[in-house]
N, C-alpha and C positions, 0 to 999 in steps of 0.2 A: 332675538327680535329687537330688544331694547338697544343693543349695541348698534345695529343697523340704523335704527331710528336716530340715535345720537350722531352717527356718522353723516346721515343725510342732513340733519340740523346743522352740523359743522360746515358741510359743503354749502348749504344755503347761506349761512353767515359769511362764508368766504366770497360767494357770488355777490352778496349785498355789499360787502366791503370793496370788491373790485369795481362794481358799478359806481360806488361812491367815489373811488379813485378816478375813474374815467370822467365822472361828472365834475370833479374838482379840476381835472386837467382841462376839460372843455371850458370851465369857468375861467381858469387861468389864461387859456389861449384867447378867450373872448376879451378878458381884461387887457391883455397885451395888444390885441387888435384895436381896441378902443383907444388905448394910450397911443399906439402908433398912428392911428388916424387923427388923433387930436393934437399931439405934440411930439412925442418921441417916436422916431422911426426905428423899429426893430428890424434887424436884417434877417433874412431867411436862415442864415447860419446860427444866429442867436436863438431863434426858435427851435432849430434842430438840436442844438446843445441842451436847451431847456428840456426837450422831450427825452433825450438820452439820459439826463440826470433823473428825470422822473421815472424812467424805466429802471434805472439802477436802484432807486428808492423802493419801487414796488417789489423788485426781486429780493432786496434785503429784508423787506417786510414779510416775505414769504410767498408771494405769488409766483406761479410758473412763468418763465420768460415768454413762452409762446402765447400765453393768455394776455399778459401785461404789455406786450409789444405792439398792440393794436394802434395806440396813439402815435407811437414813433413811426409805424408804417405809413399812417395817414400823413403825418408831418413830412416825412421824406418824399412821398409822392407829390404832395402839394407844394412844399417849399423848396424842394430840390428839383424834382423832375419837371414840374410845370413852370415854376418861376425862375429857377437858375438855368436849367437846361433849355427851357423854352418849348418843351414838347409834352403836352398832356398825353398819357398813354391812350386815352380814348379818342384822341383827335389825330388826324393826319398820319395814320398808321403807315402809309406808304413812305413817309419820311425817315422811318427807322431803318437801321441796318438790317439786311436780310441775309440768310444763308444762301448759298448758290441755288439749292433746290427751291427755296422759298421765293427767290427772285423769279425763277422760271414759272412757278405756280402762279405768282401774282401777275406776271406778264400775260399769262394765258387766261386766267379767270378774273383778274381785277379784284374788285371789292367782294366778289363771291367766293374768293379763295378762303379756305379754312385754316389760315395760318395761326400759329400760337405766339403770343407775345411773352417774352420772359426776360429776366435779368441775367446778364452774362455771368455775373457772380451772384448766386442766389441771395435774396434779401436777408435771410436769416444769417448767412455768413457775414454780410456787410454789417448787420446789427451787432454780431459778436465782435467784429473789429472795432466798432464805435464804442461798445461797452468796455473794451479793454484798452482804449486810448489813455495814455498818460503823457502829458496832462490832457484832460478833456477840454479843448478850446476850439474856437472857430477855425484857426489855421490848420490844426490837425484833422478836424472833421472834413474840411474842404479837400485836403490832400487825399484822404481815403475815398471820398465820394467822386472826386475828379478822376481818379484812377480806376475805380472799380464799379461805379454806377453806370452801366450801359444797358440799354434795352435793345433786344434783337427779336426778329421774327423768324421762326423756324417752322418746318412742316410737321404734321402729326407724326410721320414716320421718324423724323429726327428726334422728336420729343420722346417717342417710344425707345429709341436707342439710348437716350440719356437715362430713362427710367430703368431699362434693363441693366445698365451699368451701375445703378444706384446713385446716379449723379443728378437727379432732378432737384434735390434740395441741398446738395453739398458739393464741395470741390473734391477732386481726386485725392486719395490718401497721400500720394507723393507730391502734392502741390507745394511749390516753393513759396507761395504767398505773394508772388510777383506777377505772374502771367494770368491776366483775367480770362484768357481764352482757353485755359487748360482743359476744361470740361469738353469743349468742342474738339480739341485736338485728340483727346482720349477716345471720344466717340466717333472720330473720323468724319466730322461734320465740316464741310468746306464753306468758308465765308468769302 
């Protein structure tokens, strides 16, 4: 019983430390935003590189990647998807690429359609690419994101196909690292 109690205490300490790390990140982002609004303009790519470095530090410190990657997810959605690509995922969903079936469903039902928004290359795969970049700089980050960051709308049945093939959060095992549409080709989802 004491061993379990010690393990719970250790987990609580880890959670407190993670929360502190996120708070520190938020403080750093707020500082960068204040600086950029006052004098120095930070580019979206600079902020993304900063978030990747912070994730690397958190993993090195001992946090699990899926827990510590929250800040990078938010940074990518805000500073790449919304500001660089110009499309916030929550807005103007009809502007995103649709699979063939999703186009038909959207045409038939409009905003009442129950389509699923997803990244063509799953976010965790993109994060792994960013974590492995050498050197980690704005140019290399932009190359990765420009090539692999695409959002698409698919139907629920197409999403189930991806899930059944085990491709909802990863690329196919034989993926060459080049074709961002490999999951859809494997699942026979027409775009």
